[in-house]
N, C-alpha and C positions, 0 to 999 in steps of 0.2 A: 471282245472284238474292238480293234482300234478304229477310231473315227477319223476320217481324212477329209479335208476340204480342198477341192481342186478349183483354183481361181484361174480361169482360162476363157478367153473370148472366142476362140475358134471352136465351134461345136463339134467338129470331127475329131480334133485333138482331145477335147474334153471327154468325148465318148470313149476314145481309145484308153485314156487314163482310167476312167471309171470302170470299163469292162475288165481291164487287166488287173487293177487292184481289187475289184470285186471278186475275180477268180481266185485271189489269194485270201479271201475271207474278210476283207476290209469293208467297212461301211463308208461310202463316199458320197459327199454332198458337192454340189457344183454352184459356183458363182460366175457369172459371165462378164463382170466388169470389176474394176478395182475398188470402187466405193462400196458396192454390195459385198464384195469379198472381205473387205476390212470389217464391216459391221458383223458379218457372220463369224469371222475369226475372233472378234472381241467377245462375242456372246455365246459361241457354240461349244466351247470346251473340247476342241479338237486335239488329237494326239499328234497330227502332222498336217502340214499345208504344202501343196504343190502350187507354185506361184509363177505365172507367166510374167515375163519382163515388160512386155508392151501390152498395155490394157487401156480400154476407154475409161474416161472419167477420172482415173487415178492410176498412175503407172506402178509397176511392181516394186521399184525401189522405194517409192513413197509409202506403199503399203507396209513393206517389211520394216522400214524405218519407224513408222508410227507404232507398229506392234511392239518393237523393242523399246521405244520411248515410254510406252504404257506398261512396260515390264511383262509383256507376254512372251514367254520363252519357248513357245511351241516350235519344234524344228520346222524349218522351211527349206524345201527343195526348189530352187529357182530354175525355171525352164525358159529358154529363149533361143531365138534364131540368131541372136547377136553373139558371135563366137570370139570376138577379139579379146585378148588378154585383159585389156583395160575394163571391158564390160564385165568380165567374170570377176575381176578384183572389186569393181564397184558393187556388184551384187553381194559378194561375201562380206565386204566391209559394211554394207548397209545393214547386215544382220542375217543374211542367208547362211544356211549351214552346208549347202552343197549346190552345185550348178550343173545343169544338164543342157546340152545344146541340141536344138532341133535341126534336122529330123533325128529322132532317137528310137532305139529299139525298146519296145514295151517291156521286154524281160529285164533290160538293164534299169529302166525307170523303177520297176518293182523292186529290184535288188537294192537300189539306192534307198528306197523308202524303208525297206526292212532293216538296212544297216543303221539308218538314222533312228528308227524306233528302238532297236536294240541298244544303241548308244544312250538314248534317253532313259531306258529302263534300268541302267546300271546306276546305283546310288553314288558310287564314287569310282574314279578311274583305278583300275587294278594295277598293281605293281608286280604281281606274280601271276603268270599265265600257265595253266596246266592242261594238257590233253594226253590222256593215257600216261605213259612214262616220260613224256616230253615236257620239260619245264623251261620257262623263259623268265629270268629275273630282270625286270626292266630297270631296277635301281643299280644293281651290280653289273648290268649289261652282260649277263652270263646265260648261256643256253646249255642244257644237259638233256641227254636221253638215257634214262636209267642211271648208271654210275659213270657214264662217259660224258666228258665235257666237249661240247661241239665248238670247233674253231671257226667262227663265222665272221665274214667280212661285214663292215657296217651296212651295206645294202642288203646283204643276206639276212642280217638281224632284223632290219625294218620289214623286209618281205615276210619273214617268218612271223613277226609280231602281227602284221596285218592279217595273215592267214589264220593265226590262232584267235585273234579277236573276232573273226568271222567264222569260227568253227562250225562245220556242218552246212555252210552256205557257199554256193558257187559265187566266186568273184570273177568278174570279167577282166579282160586285158586292159580295157580303158580304165576301170577302177584301180587296177594295180599301177598303171602309169601315173594316174593323178595322185594317188596316195603315197606311193613309194618313190617315184622319180620326179613327180611334180609336173609331168607333161599332161596336156589336155588331150592330145591325139597321139595315136600310135605313130611313131616317126618312120615306120616301115622297116625296122630292123628286127633282129631276132633276140633283142636284149632280154626280154622276159624269159624266152625259152632257155637261154644260156644260164641265167641266174636260177631259174627253177631247177634246171638240171643239176647245177652245182649244189644247191640247197638240198635237193632230194638225195644226192649221194651222201651228204653229211648226216641228214636226219634219218633216212630209211636205210640204215646199215644192213649188210647181209645177215640173214637169220632173224630179222625183226619184221613184224607186220608193217606194211607201208602205211604212212599217214597222209602223204601228199599225192593227190591224184589229178590227172588231167581229164577234164570233161570235154570231149571232142566237140568243137564248134561253139563252145560256151566260155570256157576259162579253166579255173582250177578250184579245187576244194581240199581242205584239210579235214579229214574225217577218219574215225576208226572203222566205220561200217560203210564202205563204198565199193 
């Protein structure tokens, strides 16, 4: 069972985080200010930390910076009402691994936590991804399904890589925008639908069991059993 520390001064938000992550089987502790959170993070052997940007006694940037200075590499999900690009960049440069803007959907927060935990559990970054008969060679930049080489555009390749790295997990539109396109918010276009459609036509060829699925109201999932 993964142990998670939520450093959050707002009791309502903290309860939301604890309830959602608890429903996913995680053990969650809570610190209500930055100084207490830092002390718990240094001595608690946590698998992940959710960290509010604005905290009493010690702000979130200082907390994550001090953790990294002390060589604590626990993944940190920064959570903040500050949505400016500069604020997000500051949070990531200080040592945060991901950045989520308030107000947020509890399901997306939990999905981001799961992605960070899976990323940490891999001993080294894979260069060959495989799902069923689908293979992605990250060094040769080559995608194949069975004996067929897939002609993917660069964005389609990045999109497929992200889906394969998160095999069996629902990824939201926001997560795709941030990881593949580099946008923090959905710009109100159908860019994801268009690229998913093109990618699906190339990956899920006629006669083959589909691997890319749409989860209505949530996002997308790459899975053999869906």
